C-alpha atoms as one frame of an Amber mdcrd trajectory, in Angstrom:
protein
 102.209 103.634  91.731  98.936 105.557  91.696  99.477 109.106  92.959  96.375
 110.992  94.090  95.915 114.718  94.546  92.983 114.988  96.995  91.575 118.164
  95.459  91.481 116.621  91.978  89.158 113.666  92.606  85.552 113.543  93.887
  85.247 113.504  97.677  83.323 110.220  97.572  86.183 108.565  95.689  88.796
 109.968  98.072  86.666 108.866 101.016  86.614 105.302  99.668  90.386 105.275
  99.191  90.995 106.575 102.716  88.669 104.063 104.376  90.311 101.166 102.554
  93.847 102.447 103.134  93.484 103.276 106.830  91.993 100.061 108.143  90.916
  98.258 110.178  89.593 100.950 112.480  87.996 100.434 115.928  84.330 101.300
 116.221  82.788 103.820 118.604  79.172 102.799 119.132  78.026 106.195 120.354
  74.915 106.638 122.488  73.526 110.158 122.913  70.349 112.013 123.844  68.870
 114.952 121.959  67.648 118.114 123.695  64.227 116.507 124.152  65.681 113.427
 125.848  65.214 111.131 122.835  67.927 108.431 122.609  70.156 107.999 119.562
  72.670 105.242 118.819  75.128 105.190 115.920  78.555 103.666 115.099  81.621
 105.636 113.973  84.922 104.208 112.805  86.872 107.472 112.835  87.711 106.661
 116.450  90.541 105.916 118.873  91.995 106.530 122.346  94.392 109.474 122.602
  95.248 109.907 126.282  95.265 107.953 129.547  95.693 110.834 132.001  93.203
 112.335 131.514  91.498 109.407 129.744  90.435 110.835 126.380  88.708 109.251
 123.389  88.113 110.995 120.079  85.600 110.067 117.407  84.566 112.016 114.343
  81.036 112.168 112.910  81.708 113.472 109.402  79.328 115.658 107.439  77.480
 113.567 104.859  79.263 113.569 101.509  75.990 113.316  99.579  74.214 116.435
 100.884  76.553 118.063 103.468  74.159 117.529 106.356  75.255 116.645 109.895
  74.404 113.476 111.784  72.143 113.312 114.832  75.039 112.227 117.038  77.002
 115.376 116.220  74.010 117.609 116.879  73.400 115.853 120.201  76.959 116.015
 121.573  77.157 119.711 120.715  73.884 120.334 122.537  74.294 118.090 125.589
  78.096 117.588 125.959  77.610 113.923 126.893  78.085 110.566 125.141  78.568
 106.897 125.971  81.073 104.978 123.853  80.183 101.275 123.644  82.718  98.844
 122.182  81.531  96.395 119.516  82.419  92.707 119.592  81.515  89.983 117.115
  78.328  89.010 118.964  77.057  92.560 118.467  78.248  93.381 114.948  75.031
  92.763 112.995  72.936  94.816 115.419  75.535  97.584 115.326  75.345  97.626
 111.524  71.564  97.839 111.648  71.782 100.809 114.034  73.840 102.673 111.410
  70.760 102.941 109.175  69.604 106.477 108.369  66.543 106.474 110.589  64.538
 109.668 110.961  64.936 112.055 113.875  63.306 110.672 117.011  63.552 107.008
 115.969  65.153 104.931 118.737  68.002 102.861 117.236  68.181 100.813 120.451
  64.708  99.478 119.665  65.373  99.087 115.941  68.538  97.069 116.599  67.034
  95.057 119.450  69.517  96.381 122.002  68.925  97.084 125.688  69.123 100.600
 127.124  71.091 100.522 130.380  71.039 103.559 132.653  74.416 105.248 133.053
  75.894 106.264 136.397  77.124 109.778 135.652  75.757 110.876 132.274  72.266
 110.922 130.814  72.755 108.873 127.583  72.078 105.157 127.976  74.689 102.431
 127.753  74.315  99.442 125.426  73.832  96.588 127.885  75.057  94.000 125.366
  78.345  95.816 124.778  81.349  94.220 126.536  82.842  97.611 127.454  80.949
 100.878 127.989  82.540 104.262 128.676  80.561 107.193 130.041  82.049 110.438
 128.751  81.716 114.174 128.974  82.434 116.068 125.771  85.260 118.511 126.337
  85.346 119.989 122.863  84.077 119.545 119.304  86.499 120.645 116.590  85.033
 121.156 113.116  87.573 120.270 110.426  85.652 121.873 107.579  82.260 122.961
 106.296  81.902 120.833 103.177  80.521 117.318 102.732  82.975 114.763 104.104
  84.476 117.120 106.677  85.032 115.537 110.055  84.172 116.877 113.505  86.496
 115.764 116.275  84.456 114.965 119.381  86.971 115.030 122.233  85.547 112.964
 125.079  86.851 112.500 128.599  86.024 109.131 130.149  84.277 109.592 133.491
  83.467 105.956 134.137  84.356 102.686 132.419  82.292  99.488 132.687  83.812
  96.125 131.703  81.864  92.869 131.594  83.825  90.538 133.902  83.323  87.687
 131.437  86.100  89.234 129.352  88.683  89.503 132.142  91.438  86.984 132.806
  92.496  85.674 136.225  94.703  88.747 136.752  91.875  91.174 136.044  93.215
  92.166 132.619  91.128  92.180 129.451  91.421  88.907 127.549  91.712  90.070
 123.944  90.698  86.710 122.457  87.550  86.498 124.576  86.685  90.131 123.924
  86.542  89.406 120.178  86.272  93.019 119.007  85.473  93.892 115.416  86.847
  96.766 113.351  85.780  98.596 110.196  87.575  98.478 106.873  86.674  99.852
 103.436  83.426  99.201 101.585  81.325  96.570 103.349  84.318  94.919 105.016
  84.910  94.379 108.710  87.756  92.682 110.548  87.430  90.264 113.470  90.363
  91.247 115.662  91.090  87.962 117.441  91.460  86.119 114.118  94.429  88.297
 113.254  96.288  88.600 116.570 100.021  88.013 116.690 102.632  89.082 119.221
 105.788  91.160 118.811 107.750  91.852 121.995 107.997  95.613 122.484 111.635
  96.835 122.579 111.164  98.849 125.757 113.838  97.377 128.010 116.154  96.266
 125.200 118.141  98.078 122.541 118.453  96.061 119.342 121.635  96.206 117.281
 119.679  97.516 114.275 119.530  96.412 110.654 122.497  98.628 109.811 124.660
  96.502 112.132 123.806  93.196 110.440 126.548  91.498 108.407 126.347  92.594
 104.786 125.619  89.082 103.538 122.549  88.969 105.770 121.445  92.553 105.198
 121.441  92.053 101.416 120.001  88.534 101.466 117.760  87.572  98.540 115.856
  85.215 100.855 115.341  87.062 104.125 112.523  89.611 104.166 112.364  92.985
 105.870 110.393  91.402 108.711 113.077  88.715 109.045 115.809  91.370 109.231
 113.794  93.296 111.816 113.620  90.229 114.054 117.331  89.519 113.673 118.222
  93.150 114.369 116.166  93.296 117.560 118.756  91.324 119.568 121.188  93.145
 121.814 124.067  90.725 121.264 124.981  88.057 118.741 125.665  84.463 119.869
 129.312  84.032 120.808 131.734  82.115 118.501 131.824  79.399 121.167 128.052
  78.928 120.942 128.228  78.867 117.142 130.966  76.214 117.212 128.994  74.119
 119.684 125.934  74.406 117.452 127.940  73.183 114.439 129.314  70.251 116.453
 125.781  69.192 117.330 124.462  69.850 113.806 127.308  69.044 111.406 124.966
  68.912 108.422 124.405  72.676 108.742 127.982  73.434 107.749 127.447  71.628
 104.431 124.568  73.869 103.353 125.016  76.698 100.867 124.486  80.288 102.007
 121.109  80.334 100.258 120.056  77.136 102.012 121.199  78.496 105.380 119.148
  81.630 104.848 116.075  79.536 104.023 116.640  77.389 107.102 117.097  80.464
 109.281 113.865  81.894 107.859 112.004  78.771 108.961 113.246  79.301 112.514
 112.250  82.972 112.396 108.738  82.031 111.308 108.528  80.010 114.539 109.932
  82.952 116.518 113.178  81.088 117.247 115.597  83.962 116.741 118.565  82.427
 118.557 118.574  79.291 116.367 118.245  81.456 113.255 121.305  83.464 114.272
 123.338  80.324 115.002 122.615  79.023 111.491 123.439  82.329 109.833 126.695
  82.724 111.717 127.975  79.365 110.451 128.329  80.958 107.014
């Protein structure tokens, strides 16, 4: 295993490791105005939501590693205390990337990227009309994390108004994640298209799983079942009763003839199809 001491490698190298290790990251497409009212638009992937009441987003424009200068967005939010966070979906990703270019002060990235400036309701920076979700924010605080190149600056934003394109809502008024088709940033030149990687895991909120430590030893130390398999098996509250196991064997007599290894492989197939009950019935015939 490669062990890294952050203060012993160049910042640029550490930066590359961090961006590849902590990924994918959502993208804050931040719209601001400078003190002269000139618009600025730039994406940041040091970004996430941190509170719902009050609704708070945080993004971090880092000081440039190359020359330790600050970005226009940081200068603007410090001066004006306002920002609009626009979410980036796949239809917008190339224009978003273009807007990240190091244009000179006063250059309008909306125009350069071919994006439409949409007047906000409560703040002065413009929204990106093409963005599926736009959040008007006031800047509560900016926390500098350092003074050297690569140091982040936490821009703590409170959402004052949220705009959602109705195209991306389902019949219940919730956001349809597949339709939304957000993109996220990874390391180097890589991005991730969120909907291509979606999978569901029921959250154990109303249930209390038995835990991996409660699994039979033969299952817990299986050479076939993976950690993910064990996690699924351990998330049940109760094991199938002996009566259900016996009934299963009566209906599937061939199962009883399988070796333990074969049963574990068969159970794994059921787990891959999210059929936890069948997997347990097979395993308990051992």
